[in-house]
Each structure stands twice: as C-alpha cells, then as structure tokens.
PDB file with SEQRES, HELIX, SHEET and CRYST1 records, atoms N, CA, C and O in Angstrom:
SEQRES   1 A   81  UNK UNK UNK UNK UNK UNK UNK UNK UNK UNK UNK UNK UNK          
SEQRES   2 A   81  UNK UNK UNK UNK UNK UNK UNK UNK UNK UNK UNK UNK UNK          
SEQRES   3 A   81  UNK UNK UNK UNK UNK UNK UNK UNK UNK UNK UNK UNK UNK          
SEQRES   4 A   81  UNK UNK UNK UNK UNK UNK UNK UNK UNK UNK UNK UNK UNK          
SEQRES   5 A   81  UNK UNK UNK UNK UNK UNK UNK UNK UNK UNK UNK UNK UNK          
SEQRES   6 A   81  UNK UNK UNK UNK UNK UNK UNK UNK UNK UNK UNK UNK UNK          
SEQRES   7 A   81  UNK UNK UNK                                                  
HELIX    1 AA1 UNK A    4  UNK A   19  1                                  16    
HELIX    2 AA2 UNK A   32  UNK A   34  5                                   3    
HELIX    3 AA3 UNK A   40  UNK A   54  1                                  15    
HELIX    4 AA4 UNK A   60  UNK A   64  1                                   5    
HELIX    5 AA5 UNK A   69  UNK A   79  1                                  11    
CRYST1    1.000    1.000    1.000  90.00  90.00  90.00 P 1           1          
ATOM      1  N   UNK A   1       4.643 -13.861   2.965  1.00  0.00           N  
ATOM      2  CA  UNK A   1       4.206 -14.400   1.690  1.00  0.00           C  
ATOM      3  C   UNK A   1       2.855 -13.766   1.323  1.00  0.00           C  
ATOM      4  O   UNK A   1       1.889 -13.878   2.078  1.00  0.00           O  
ATOM      5  N   UNK A   2       2.795 -13.118   0.193  1.00  0.00           N  
ATOM      6  CA  UNK A   2       1.528 -12.495  -0.204  1.00  0.00           C  
ATOM      7  C   UNK A   2       0.507 -13.543  -0.651  1.00  0.00           C  
ATOM      8  O   UNK A   2       0.859 -14.564  -1.242  1.00  0.00           O  
ATOM      9  N   UNK A   3      -0.750 -13.268  -0.359  1.00  0.00           N  
ATOM     10  CA  UNK A   3      -1.831 -14.146  -0.807  1.00  0.00           C  
ATOM     11  C   UNK A   3      -2.191 -13.803  -2.250  1.00  0.00           C  
ATOM     12  O   UNK A   3      -1.817 -12.747  -2.760  1.00  0.00           O  
ATOM     13  N   UNK A   4      -2.915 -14.702  -2.895  1.00  0.00           N  
ATOM     14  CA  UNK A   4      -3.348 -14.427  -4.271  1.00  0.00           C  
ATOM     15  C   UNK A   4      -4.148 -13.127  -4.370  1.00  0.00           C  
ATOM     16  O   UNK A   4      -3.910 -12.349  -5.294  1.00  0.00           O  
ATOM     17  N   UNK A   5      -5.095 -12.857  -3.447  1.00  0.00           N  
ATOM     18  CA  UNK A   5      -5.813 -11.573  -3.545  1.00  0.00           C  
ATOM     19  C   UNK A   5      -4.885 -10.359  -3.414  1.00  0.00           C  
ATOM     20  O   UNK A   5      -5.100  -9.343  -4.074  1.00  0.00           O  
ATOM     21  N   UNK A   6      -3.865 -10.462  -2.573  1.00  0.00           N  
ATOM     22  CA  UNK A   6      -2.901  -9.361  -2.436  1.00  0.00           C  
ATOM     23  C   UNK A   6      -2.089  -9.190  -3.718  1.00  0.00           C  
ATOM     24  O   UNK A   6      -1.802  -8.067  -4.134  1.00  0.00           O  
ATOM     25  N   UNK A   7      -1.726 -10.298  -4.335  1.00  0.00           N  
ATOM     26  CA  UNK A   7      -0.978 -10.240  -5.595  1.00  0.00           C  
ATOM     27  C   UNK A   7      -1.844  -9.617  -6.681  1.00  0.00           C  
ATOM     28  O   UNK A   7      -1.385  -8.747  -7.421  1.00  0.00           O  
ATOM     29  N   UNK A   8      -3.101 -10.060  -6.780  1.00  0.00           N  
ATOM     30  CA  UNK A   8      -4.008  -9.484  -7.782  1.00  0.00           C  
ATOM     31  C   UNK A   8      -4.204  -7.990  -7.551  1.00  0.00           C  
ATOM     32  O   UNK A   8      -4.245  -7.222  -8.512  1.00  0.00           O  
ATOM     33  N   UNK A   9      -4.325  -7.565  -6.299  1.00  0.00           N  
ATOM     34  CA  UNK A   9      -4.509  -6.142  -5.996  1.00  0.00           C  
ATOM     35  C   UNK A   9      -3.294  -5.335  -6.440  1.00  0.00           C  
ATOM     36  O   UNK A   9      -3.436  -4.273  -7.046  1.00  0.00           O  
ATOM     37  N   UNK A  10      -2.100  -5.840  -6.138  1.00  0.00           N  
ATOM     38  CA  UNK A  10      -0.877  -5.140  -6.542  1.00  0.00           C  
ATOM     39  C   UNK A  10      -0.738  -5.125  -8.060  1.00  0.00           C  
ATOM     40  O   UNK A  10      -0.364  -4.106  -8.640  1.00  0.00           O  
ATOM     41  N   UNK A  11      -1.037  -6.249  -8.703  1.00  0.00           N  
ATOM     42  CA  UNK A  11      -0.939  -6.308 -10.165  1.00  0.00           C  
ATOM     43  C   UNK A  11      -1.974  -5.410 -10.836  1.00  0.00           C  
ATOM     44  O   UNK A  11      -1.704  -4.836 -11.891  1.00  0.00           O  
ATOM     45  N   UNK A  12      -3.137  -5.287 -10.242  1.00  0.00           N  
ATOM     46  CA  UNK A  12      -4.146  -4.384 -10.802  1.00  0.00           C  
ATOM     47  C   UNK A  12      -3.608  -2.962 -10.835  1.00  0.00           C  
ATOM     48  O   UNK A  12      -3.771  -2.254 -11.829  1.00  0.00           O  
ATOM     49  N   UNK A  13      -2.968  -2.544  -9.752  1.00  0.00           N  
ATOM     50  CA  UNK A  13      -2.359  -1.208  -9.711  1.00  0.00           C  
ATOM     51  C   UNK A  13      -1.277  -1.076 -10.775  1.00  0.00           C  
ATOM     52  O   UNK A  13      -1.210  -0.060 -11.467  1.00  0.00           O  
ATOM     53  N   UNK A  14      -0.437  -2.087 -10.909  1.00  0.00           N  
ATOM     54  CA  UNK A  14       0.639  -2.069 -11.908  1.00  0.00           C  
ATOM     55  C   UNK A  14       0.051  -1.970 -13.313  1.00  0.00           C  
ATOM     56  O   UNK A  14       0.474  -1.127 -14.104  1.00  0.00           O  
ATOM     57  N   UNK A  15      -0.910  -2.816 -13.624  1.00  0.00           N  
ATOM     58  CA  UNK A  15      -1.512  -2.811 -14.962  1.00  0.00           C  
ATOM     59  C   UNK A  15      -2.180  -1.472 -15.260  1.00  0.00           C  
ATOM     60  O   UNK A  15      -2.056  -0.944 -16.365  1.00  0.00           O  
ATOM     61  N   UNK A  16      -2.881  -0.932 -14.284  1.00  0.00           N  
ATOM     62  CA  UNK A  16      -3.538   0.363 -14.498  1.00  0.00           C  
ATOM     63  C   UNK A  16      -2.521   1.465 -14.749  1.00  0.00           C  
ATOM     64  O   UNK A  16      -2.747   2.349 -15.575  1.00  0.00           O  
ATOM     65  N   UNK A  17      -1.395   1.412 -14.033  1.00  0.00           N  
ATOM     66  CA  UNK A  17      -0.331   2.401 -14.249  1.00  0.00           C  
ATOM     67  C   UNK A  17       0.317   2.236 -15.621  1.00  0.00           C  
ATOM     68  O   UNK A  17       0.557   3.222 -16.318  1.00  0.00           O  
ATOM     69  N   UNK A  18       0.599   1.006 -16.006  1.00  0.00           N  
ATOM     70  CA  UNK A  18       1.261   0.738 -17.288  1.00  0.00           C  
ATOM     71  C   UNK A  18       0.370   1.127 -18.463  1.00  0.00           C  
ATOM     72  O   UNK A  18       0.840   1.721 -19.433  1.00  0.00           O  
ATOM     73  N   UNK A  19      -0.913   0.793 -18.374  1.00  0.00           N  
ATOM     74  CA  UNK A  19      -1.823   1.048 -19.496  1.00  0.00           C  
ATOM     75  C   UNK A  19      -2.601   2.356 -19.366  1.00  0.00           C  
ATOM     76  O   UNK A  19      -3.387   2.712 -20.244  1.00  0.00           O  
ATOM     77  N   UNK A  20      -2.372   3.071 -18.256  1.00  0.00           N  
ATOM     78  CA  UNK A  20      -3.052   4.352 -18.011  1.00  0.00           C  
ATOM     79  C   UNK A  20      -4.566   4.201 -18.123  1.00  0.00           C  
ATOM     80  O   UNK A  20      -5.252   5.012 -18.745  1.00  0.00           O  
ATOM     81  N   UNK A  21      -5.065   3.128 -17.492  1.00  0.00           N  
ATOM     82  CA  UNK A  21      -6.506   2.823 -17.528  1.00  0.00           C  
ATOM     83  C   UNK A  21      -6.984   2.473 -16.124  1.00  0.00           C  
ATOM     84  O   UNK A  21      -6.709   1.384 -15.619  1.00  0.00           O  
ATOM     85  N   UNK A  22      -7.693   3.392 -15.506  1.00  0.00           N  
ATOM     86  CA  UNK A  22      -8.214   3.149 -14.163  1.00  0.00           C  
ATOM     87  C   UNK A  22      -9.335   2.122 -14.136  1.00  0.00           C  
ATOM     88  O   UNK A  22      -9.680   1.611 -13.070  1.00  0.00           O  
ATOM     89  N   UNK A  23      -9.905   1.814 -15.291  1.00  0.00           N  
ATOM     90  CA  UNK A  23     -11.019   0.872 -15.359  1.00  0.00           C  
ATOM     91  C   UNK A  23     -10.578  -0.566 -15.633  1.00  0.00           C  
ATOM     92  O   UNK A  23     -11.416  -1.465 -15.709  1.00  0.00           O  
ATOM     93  N   UNK A  24      -9.287  -0.788 -15.781  1.00  0.00           N  
ATOM     94  CA  UNK A  24      -8.793  -2.122 -16.130  1.00  0.00           C  
ATOM     95  C   UNK A  24      -8.961  -3.075 -14.950  1.00  0.00           C  
ATOM     96  O   UNK A  24      -8.450  -2.820 -13.860  1.00  0.00           O  
ATOM     97  N   UNK A  25      -9.675  -4.165 -15.173  1.00  0.00           N  
ATOM     98  CA  UNK A  25      -9.894  -5.193 -14.152  1.00  0.00           C  
ATOM     99  C   UNK A  25      -9.178  -6.470 -14.580  1.00  0.00           C  
ATOM    100  O   UNK A  25      -9.334  -6.934 -15.710  1.00  0.00           O  
ATOM    101  N   UNK A  26      -8.395  -7.026 -13.668  1.00  0.00           N  
ATOM    102  CA  UNK A  26      -7.665  -8.250 -13.991  1.00  0.00           C  
ATOM    103  C   UNK A  26      -8.527  -9.474 -13.727  1.00  0.00           C  
ATOM    104  O   UNK A  26      -9.278  -9.533 -12.754  1.00  0.00           O  
ATOM    105  N   UNK A  27      -8.399 -10.440 -14.613  1.00  0.00           N  
ATOM    106  CA  UNK A  27      -9.016 -11.757 -14.471  1.00  0.00           C  
ATOM    107  C   UNK A  27      -7.897 -12.786 -14.630  1.00  0.00           C  
ATOM    108  O   UNK A  27      -6.892 -12.506 -15.284  1.00  0.00           O  
ATOM    109  N   UNK A  28      -8.057 -13.954 -14.048  1.00  0.00           N  
ATOM    110  CA  UNK A  28      -7.019 -14.970 -14.206  1.00  0.00           C  
ATOM    111  C   UNK A  28      -6.697 -15.284 -15.665  1.00  0.00           C  
ATOM    112  O   UNK A  28      -5.540 -15.535 -16.002  1.00  0.00           O  
ATOM    113  N   UNK A  29      -7.715 -15.271 -16.537  1.00  0.00           N  
ATOM    114  CA  UNK A  29      -7.505 -15.656 -17.932  1.00  0.00           C  
ATOM    115  C   UNK A  29      -7.141 -14.483 -18.842  1.00  0.00           C  
ATOM    116  O   UNK A  29      -7.017 -14.665 -20.053  1.00  0.00           O  
ATOM    117  N   UNK A  30      -6.969 -13.290 -18.285  1.00  0.00           N  
ATOM    118  CA  UNK A  30      -6.623 -12.116 -19.093  1.00  0.00           C  
ATOM    119  C   UNK A  30      -5.250 -12.298 -19.735  1.00  0.00           C  
ATOM    120  O   UNK A  30      -4.296 -12.713 -19.075  1.00  0.00           O  
ATOM    121  N   UNK A  31      -5.160 -11.985 -21.027  1.00  0.00           N  
ATOM    122  CA  UNK A  31      -3.886 -12.112 -21.743  1.00  0.00           C  
ATOM    123  C   UNK A  31      -3.682 -10.896 -22.635  1.00  0.00           C  
ATOM    124  O   UNK A  31      -4.542 -10.019 -22.716  1.00  0.00           O  
ATOM    125  N   UNK A  32      -2.544 -10.855 -23.296  1.00  0.00           N  
ATOM    126  CA  UNK A  32      -2.195  -9.710 -24.143  1.00  0.00           C  
ATOM    127  C   UNK A  32      -3.235  -9.464 -25.228  1.00  0.00           C  
ATOM    128  O   UNK A  32      -3.474  -8.315 -25.601  1.00  0.00           O  
ATOM    129  N   UNK A  33      -3.843 -10.500 -25.731  1.00  0.00           N  
ATOM    130  CA  UNK A  33      -4.832 -10.315 -26.807  1.00  0.00           C  
ATOM    131  C   UNK A  33      -6.095  -9.617 -26.312  1.00  0.00           C  
ATOM    132  O   UNK A  33      -6.886  -9.122 -27.113  1.00  0.00           O  
ATOM    133  N   UNK A  34      -6.285  -9.575 -24.988  1.00  0.00           N  
ATOM    134  CA  UNK A  34      -7.484  -8.968 -24.409  1.00  0.00           C  
ATOM    135  C   UNK A  34      -7.337  -7.481 -24.094  1.00  0.00           C  
ATOM    136  O   UNK A  34      -8.331  -6.801 -23.837  1.00  0.00           O  
ATOM    137  N   UNK A  35      -6.105  -6.973 -24.112  1.00  0.00           N  
ATOM    138  CA  UNK A  35      -5.863  -5.590 -23.700  1.00  0.00           C  
ATOM    139  C   UNK A  35      -5.188  -4.834 -24.843  1.00  0.00           C  
ATOM    140  O   UNK A  35      -4.079  -5.168 -25.259  1.00  0.00           O  
ATOM    141  N   UNK A  36      -5.870  -3.824 -25.332  1.00  0.00           N  
ATOM    142  CA  UNK A  36      -5.309  -3.011 -26.415  1.00  0.00           C  
ATOM    143  C   UNK A  36      -4.001  -2.365 -25.950  1.00  0.00           C  
ATOM    144  O   UNK A  36      -3.935  -1.763 -24.879  1.00  0.00           O  
ATOM    145  N   UNK A  37      -2.970  -2.504 -26.776  1.00  0.00           N  
ATOM    146  CA  UNK A  37      -1.682  -1.899 -26.475  1.00  0.00           C  
ATOM    147  C   UNK A  37      -0.734  -2.778 -25.682  1.00  0.00           C  
ATOM    148  O   UNK A  37       0.384  -2.362 -25.379  1.00  0.00           O  
ATOM    149  N   UNK A  38      -1.167  -4.001 -25.336  1.00  0.00           N  
ATOM    150  CA  UNK A  38      -0.298  -4.903 -24.577  1.00  0.00           C  
ATOM    151  C   UNK A  38       0.652  -5.564 -25.564  1.00  0.00           C  
ATOM    152  O   UNK A  38       0.335  -6.583 -26.178  1.00  0.00           O  
ATOM    153  N   UNK A  39       1.814  -4.964 -25.699  1.00  0.00           N  
ATOM    154  CA  UNK A  39       2.844  -5.485 -26.590  1.00  0.00           C  
ATOM    155  C   UNK A  39       4.057  -5.898 -25.758  1.00  0.00           C  
ATOM    156  O   UNK A  39       3.998  -5.914 -24.528  1.00  0.00           O  
ATOM    157  N   UNK A  40       5.152  -6.232 -26.434  1.00  0.00           N  
ATOM    158  CA  UNK A  40       6.337  -6.708 -25.720  1.00  0.00           C  
ATOM    159  C   UNK A  40       6.930  -5.636 -24.812  1.00  0.00           C  
ATOM    160  O   UNK A  40       7.494  -5.960 -23.767  1.00  0.00           O  
ATOM    161  N   UNK A  41       6.814  -4.384 -25.189  1.00  0.00           N  
ATOM    162  CA  UNK A  41       7.337  -3.308 -24.347  1.00  0.00           C  
ATOM    163  C   UNK A  41       6.509  -3.169 -23.071  1.00  0.00           C  
ATOM    164  O   UNK A  41       7.059  -2.982 -21.985  1.00  0.00           O  
ATOM    165  N   UNK A  42       5.204  -3.259 -23.205  1.00  0.00           N  
ATOM    166  CA  UNK A  42       4.332  -3.197 -22.025  1.00  0.00           C  
ATOM    167  C   UNK A  42       4.566  -4.419 -21.140  1.00  0.00           C  
ATOM    168  O   UNK A  42       4.526  -4.316 -19.914  1.00  0.00           O  
ATOM    169  N   UNK A  43       4.811  -5.571 -21.756  1.00  0.00           N  
ATOM    170  CA  UNK A  43       5.097  -6.786 -20.989  1.00  0.00           C  
ATOM    171  C   UNK A  43       6.332  -6.572 -20.118  1.00  0.00           C  
ATOM    172  O   UNK A  43       6.342  -6.957 -18.949  1.00  0.00           O  
ATOM    173  N   UNK A  44       7.366  -5.963 -20.680  1.00  0.00           N  
ATOM    174  CA  UNK A  44       8.586  -5.691 -19.918  1.00  0.00           C  
ATOM    175  C   UNK A  44       8.286  -4.744 -18.763  1.00  0.00           C  
ATOM    176  O   UNK A  44       8.766  -4.959 -17.650  1.00  0.00           O  
ATOM    177  N   UNK A  45       7.500  -3.704 -19.010  1.00  0.00           N  
ATOM    178  CA  UNK A  45       7.125  -2.769 -17.941  1.00  0.00           C  
ATOM    179  C   UNK A  45       6.397  -3.490 -16.810  1.00  0.00           C  
ATOM    180  O   UNK A  45       6.667  -3.251 -15.634  1.00  0.00           O  
ATOM    181  N   UNK A  46       5.475  -4.369 -17.176  1.00  0.00           N  
ATOM    182  CA  UNK A  46       4.720  -5.126 -16.176  1.00  0.00           C  
ATOM    183  C   UNK A  46       5.660  -5.997 -15.352  1.00  0.00           C  
ATOM    184  O   UNK A  46       5.584  -6.009 -14.124  1.00  0.00           O  
ATOM    185  N   UNK A  47       6.540  -6.720 -16.021  1.00  0.00           N  
ATOM    186  CA  UNK A  47       7.467  -7.626 -15.339  1.00  0.00           C  
ATOM    187  C   UNK A  47       8.388  -6.859 -14.403  1.00  0.00           C  
ATOM    188  O   UNK A  47       8.558  -7.247 -13.247  1.00  0.00           O  
ATOM    189  N   UNK A  48       8.986  -5.775 -14.886  1.00  0.00           N  
ATOM    190  CA  UNK A  48       9.901  -4.994 -14.051  1.00  0.00           C  
ATOM    191  C   UNK A  48       9.189  -4.418 -12.833  1.00  0.00           C  
ATOM    192  O   UNK A  48       9.736  -4.423 -11.731  1.00  0.00           O  
ATOM    193  N   UNK A  49       7.980  -3.926 -13.028  1.00  0.00           N  
ATOM    194  CA  UNK A  49       7.215  -3.369 -11.909  1.00  0.00           C  
ATOM    195  C   UNK A  49       6.847  -4.458 -10.903  1.00  0.00           C  
ATOM    196  O   UNK A  49       6.921  -4.237  -9.694  1.00  0.00           O  
ATOM    197  N   UNK A  50       6.452  -5.628 -11.396  1.00  0.00           N  
ATOM    198  CA  UNK A  50       6.099  -6.738 -10.504  1.00  0.00           C  
ATOM    199  C   UNK A  50       7.324  -7.227  -9.735  1.00  0.00           C  
ATOM    200  O   UNK A  50       7.238  -7.497  -8.537  1.00  0.00           O  
ATOM    201  N   UNK A  51       8.453  -7.341 -10.412  1.00  0.00           N  
ATOM    202  CA  UNK A  51       9.679  -7.759  -9.729  1.00  0.00           C  
ATOM    203  C   UNK A  51      10.048  -6.763  -8.635  1.00  0.00           C  
ATOM    204  O   UNK A  51      10.418  -7.164  -7.532  1.00  0.00           O  
ATOM    205  N   UNK A  52       9.952  -5.484  -8.929  1.00  0.00           N  
ATOM    206  CA  UNK A  52      10.280  -4.451  -7.939  1.00  0.00           C  
ATOM    207  C   UNK A  52       9.291  -4.487  -6.773  1.00  0.00           C  
ATOM    208  O   UNK A  52       9.693  -4.392  -5.614  1.00  0.00           O  
ATOM    209  N   UNK A  53       8.022  -4.620  -7.074  1.00  0.00           N  
ATOM    210  CA  UNK A  53       6.984  -4.599  -6.032  1.00  0.00           C  
ATOM    211  C   UNK A  53       7.114  -5.773  -5.073  1.00  0.00           C  
ATOM    212  O   UNK A  53       6.923  -5.617  -3.867  1.00  0.00           O  
ATOM    213  N   UNK A  54       7.439  -6.952  -5.606  1.00  0.00           N  
ATOM    214  CA  UNK A  54       7.488  -8.152  -4.776  1.00  0.00           C  
ATOM    215  C   UNK A  54       8.906  -8.560  -4.384  1.00  0.00           C  
ATOM    216  O   UNK A  54       9.082  -9.548  -3.671  1.00  0.00           O  
ATOM    217  N   UNK A  55       9.916  -7.821  -4.832  1.00  0.00           N  
ATOM    218  CA  UNK A  55      11.298  -8.120  -4.468  1.00  0.00           C  
ATOM    219  C   UNK A  55      11.776  -9.455  -4.997  1.00  0.00           C  
ATOM    220  O   UNK A  55      12.462 -10.201  -4.298  1.00  0.00           O  
ATOM    221  N   UNK A  56      11.411  -9.754  -6.237  1.00  0.00           N  
ATOM    222  CA  UNK A  56      11.775 -11.034  -6.850  1.00  0.00           C  
ATOM    223  C   UNK A  56      12.473 -10.790  -8.181  1.00  0.00           C  
ATOM    224  O   UNK A  56      12.463  -9.677  -8.707  1.00  0.00           O  
ATOM    225  N   UNK A  57      13.072 -11.832  -8.710  1.00  0.00           N  
ATOM    226  CA  UNK A  57      13.624 -11.845 -10.064  1.00  0.00           C  
ATOM    227  C   UNK A  57      13.118 -13.105 -10.744  1.00  0.00           C  
ATOM    228  O   UNK A  57      13.213 -14.201 -10.192  1.00  0.00           O  
ATOM    229  N   UNK A  58      12.584 -12.944 -11.936  1.00  0.00           N  
ATOM    230  CA  UNK A  58      12.062 -14.086 -12.682  1.00  0.00           C  
ATOM    231  C   UNK A  58      13.110 -14.589 -13.663  1.00  0.00           C  
ATOM    232  O   UNK A  58      13.834 -13.808 -14.282  1.00  0.00           O  
ATOM    233  N   UNK A  59      13.175 -15.896 -13.790  1.00  0.00           N  
ATOM    234  CA  UNK A  59      14.101 -16.517 -14.733  1.00  0.00           C  
ATOM    235  C   UNK A  59      13.533 -16.434 -16.146  1.00  0.00           C  
ATOM    236  O   UNK A  59      12.350 -16.155 -16.341  1.00  0.00           O  
ATOM    237  N   UNK A  60      14.384 -16.679 -17.109  1.00  0.00           N  
ATOM    238  CA  UNK A  60      13.939 -16.701 -18.502  1.00  0.00           C  
ATOM    239  C   UNK A  60      12.855 -17.752 -18.697  1.00  0.00           C  
ATOM    240  O   UNK A  60      11.880 -17.513 -19.409  1.00  0.00           O  
ATOM    241  N   UNK A  61      13.015 -18.895 -18.078  1.00  0.00           N  
ATOM    242  CA  UNK A  61      12.016 -19.969 -18.178  1.00  0.00           C  
ATOM    243  C   UNK A  61      10.675 -19.501 -17.624  1.00  0.00           C  
ATOM    244  O   UNK A  61       9.629 -19.745 -18.227  1.00  0.00           O  
ATOM    245  N   UNK A  62      10.709 -18.833 -16.481  1.00  0.00           N  
ATOM    246  CA  UNK A  62       9.462 -18.331 -15.894  1.00  0.00           C  
ATOM    247  C   UNK A  62       8.826 -17.272 -16.790  1.00  0.00           C  
ATOM    248  O   UNK A  62       7.611 -17.266 -16.988  1.00  0.00           O  
ATOM    249  N   UNK A  63       9.642 -16.387 -17.324  1.00  0.00           N  
ATOM    250  CA  UNK A  63       9.115 -15.354 -18.218  1.00  0.00           C  
ATOM    251  C   UNK A  63       8.482 -15.971 -19.457  1.00  0.00           C  
ATOM    252  O   UNK A  63       7.443 -15.506 -19.925  1.00  0.00           O  
ATOM    253  N   UNK A  64       9.104 -17.015 -19.986  1.00  0.00           N  
ATOM    254  CA  UNK A  64       8.565 -17.689 -21.171  1.00  0.00           C  
ATOM    255  C   UNK A  64       7.238 -18.393 -20.889  1.00  0.00           C  
ATOM    256  O   UNK A  64       6.462 -18.650 -21.809  1.00  0.00           O  
ATOM    257  N   UNK A  65       6.979 -18.703 -19.617  1.00  0.00           N  
ATOM    258  CA  UNK A  65       5.747 -19.418 -19.262  1.00  0.00           C  
ATOM    259  C   UNK A  65       4.551 -18.485 -19.077  1.00  0.00           C  
ATOM    260  O   UNK A  65       3.427 -18.952 -18.897  1.00  0.00           O  
ATOM    261  N   UNK A  66       4.781 -17.186 -19.118  1.00  0.00           N  
ATOM    262  CA  UNK A  66       3.704 -16.225 -18.853  1.00  0.00           C  
ATOM    263  C   UNK A  66       2.824 -16.032 -20.083  1.00  0.00           C  
ATOM    264  O   UNK A  66       3.256 -15.469 -21.088  1.00  0.00           O  
ATOM    265  N   UNK A  67       1.604 -16.501 -19.988  1.00  0.00           N  
ATOM    266  CA  UNK A  67       0.631 -16.348 -21.069  1.00  0.00           C  
ATOM    267  C   UNK A  67      -0.591 -15.550 -20.616  1.00  0.00           C  
ATOM    268  O   UNK A  67      -1.174 -14.777 -21.376  1.00  0.00           O  
ATOM    269  N   UNK A  68      -0.956 -15.765 -19.349  1.00  0.00           N  
ATOM    270  CA  UNK A  68      -2.147 -15.125 -18.780  1.00  0.00           C  
ATOM    271  C   UNK A  68      -1.779 -14.518 -17.426  1.00  0.00           C  
ATOM    272  O   UNK A  68      -0.717 -14.810 -16.876  1.00  0.00           O  
ATOM    273  N   UNK A  69      -2.641 -13.693 -16.907  1.00  0.00           N  
ATOM    274  CA  UNK A  69      -2.403 -13.078 -15.602  1.00  0.00           C  
ATOM    275  C   UNK A  69      -2.217 -14.155 -14.536  1.00  0.00           C  
ATOM    276  O   UNK A  69      -1.372 -14.009 -13.654  1.00  0.00           O  
ATOM    277  N   UNK A  70      -2.996 -15.233 -14.607  1.00  0.00           N  
ATOM    278  CA  UNK A  70      -2.870 -16.287 -13.603  1.00  0.00           C  
ATOM    279  C   UNK A  70      -1.471 -16.910 -13.600  1.00  0.00           C  
ATOM    280  O   UNK A  70      -1.007 -17.361 -12.553  1.00  0.00           O  
ATOM    281  N   UNK A  71      -0.798 -16.943 -14.739  1.00  0.00           N  
ATOM    282  CA  UNK A  71       0.573 -17.454 -14.794  1.00  0.00           C  
ATOM    283  C   UNK A  71       1.510 -16.534 -14.021  1.00  0.00           C  
ATOM    284  O   UNK A  71       2.391 -16.997 -13.297  1.00  0.00           O  
ATOM    285  N   UNK A  72       1.314 -15.238 -14.178  1.00  0.00           N  
ATOM    286  CA  UNK A  72       2.133 -14.258 -13.463  1.00  0.00           C  
ATOM    287  C   UNK A  72       1.888 -14.363 -11.959  1.00  0.00           C  
ATOM    288  O   UNK A  72       2.834 -14.314 -11.172  1.00  0.00           O  
ATOM    289  N   UNK A  73       0.641 -14.503 -11.561  1.00  0.00           N  
ATOM    290  CA  UNK A  73       0.308 -14.653 -10.143  1.00  0.00           C  
ATOM    291  C   UNK A  73       0.979 -15.902  -9.574  1.00  0.00           C  
ATOM    292  O   UNK A  73       1.535 -15.863  -8.477  1.00  0.00           O  
ATOM    293  N   UNK A  74       0.927 -16.997 -10.310  1.00  0.00           N  
ATOM    294  CA  UNK A  74       1.536 -18.254  -9.857  1.00  0.00           C  
ATOM    295  C   UNK A  74       3.035 -18.097  -9.635  1.00  0.00           C  
ATOM    296  O   UNK A  74       3.562 -18.541  -8.615  1.00  0.00           O  
ATOM    297  N   UNK A  75       3.724 -17.467 -10.586  1.00  0.00           N  
ATOM    298  CA  UNK A  75       5.172 -17.282 -10.466  1.00  0.00           C  
ATOM    299  C   UNK A  75       5.491 -16.377  -9.281  1.00  0.00           C  
ATOM    300  O   UNK A  75       6.394 -16.672  -8.499  1.00  0.00           O  
ATOM    301  N   UNK A  76       4.757 -15.282  -9.148  1.00  0.00           N  
ATOM    302  CA  UNK A  76       5.003 -14.365  -8.031  1.00  0.00           C  
ATOM    303  C   UNK A  76       4.781 -15.073  -6.697  1.00  0.00           C  
ATOM    304  O   UNK A  76       5.598 -14.941  -5.785  1.00  0.00           O  
ATOM    305  N   UNK A  77       3.696 -15.816  -6.574  1.00  0.00           N  
ATOM    306  CA  UNK A  77       3.398 -16.525  -5.325  1.00  0.00           C  
ATOM    307  C   UNK A  77       4.515 -17.503  -4.970  1.00  0.00           C  
ATOM    308  O   UNK A  77       4.905 -17.602  -3.807  1.00  0.00           O  
ATOM    309  N   UNK A  78       5.027 -18.218  -5.954  1.00  0.00           N  
ATOM    310  CA  UNK A  78       6.097 -19.188  -5.710  1.00  0.00           C  
ATOM    311  C   UNK A  78       7.402 -18.495  -5.335  1.00  0.00           C  
ATOM    312  O   UNK A  78       8.110 -18.946  -4.435  1.00  0.00           O  
ATOM    313  N   UNK A  79       7.721 -17.399  -6.023  1.00  0.00           N  
ATOM    314  CA  UNK A  79       8.987 -16.701  -5.782  1.00  0.00           C  
ATOM    315  C   UNK A  79       8.970 -15.920  -4.471  1.00  0.00           C  
ATOM    316  O   UNK A  79      10.000 -15.806  -3.806  1.00  0.00           O  
ATOM    317  N   UNK A  80       7.820 -15.386  -4.098  1.00  0.00           N  
ATOM    318  CA  UNK A  80       7.727 -14.546  -2.906  1.00  0.00           C  
ATOM    319  C   UNK A  80       7.484 -15.366  -1.636  1.00  0.00           C  
ATOM    320  O   UNK A  80       7.395 -14.816  -0.538  1.00  0.00           O  
ATOM    321  N   UNK A  81       7.377 -16.680  -1.798  1.00  0.00           N  
ATOM    322  CA  UNK A  81       7.093 -17.553  -0.642  1.00  0.00           C  
ATOM    323  C   UNK A  81       8.270 -17.635   0.307  1.00  0.00           C  
ATOM    324  O   UNK A  81       8.196 -18.323   1.324  1.00  0.00           O  
TER     325      UNK A  81                                                      
END                                                                             
C-alpha cells in the first residue's frame, strides 16, 4: 500500500509529464483552475496514467468526486490498499 507521500511523488511525475512542466508542484488543494491547460483531455491523461501507475481502476462515481489533487490521492490510497 503506497503512502500519501509516495502517491504525491508519483502524481508529481505524472502531472509534470502531462503538462510538460518540470516546475509543477502539487498541493492538496490544487485544482484545474490553478493549472493553465488543465482541461478534460488532460484530466483523462492524468487519470489513465495514475490508474496504470498504481494498478487500479476508478469508478465513474470516484471520477466524478475528483475536484482537487487531494481527492485523487484519497481515491488512489483507498483503491491501492
């Protein structure tokens, strides 16, 4: 089971790859409105990469609950447990 710091580290790599920004730092409250170019297509890229990295599949309900990075971390932690 990955710890929250391990999840944040992996997600930081994913976000940097998706947005092509090595300077991107994740915060629990970070959301799409905070990152230029974070649209529905980028959201799908993030989700697919996170699912592949952690070997999980998110339900539609879980996907609908994602508003901030901390929501994604919570879902990953629960699914990867």
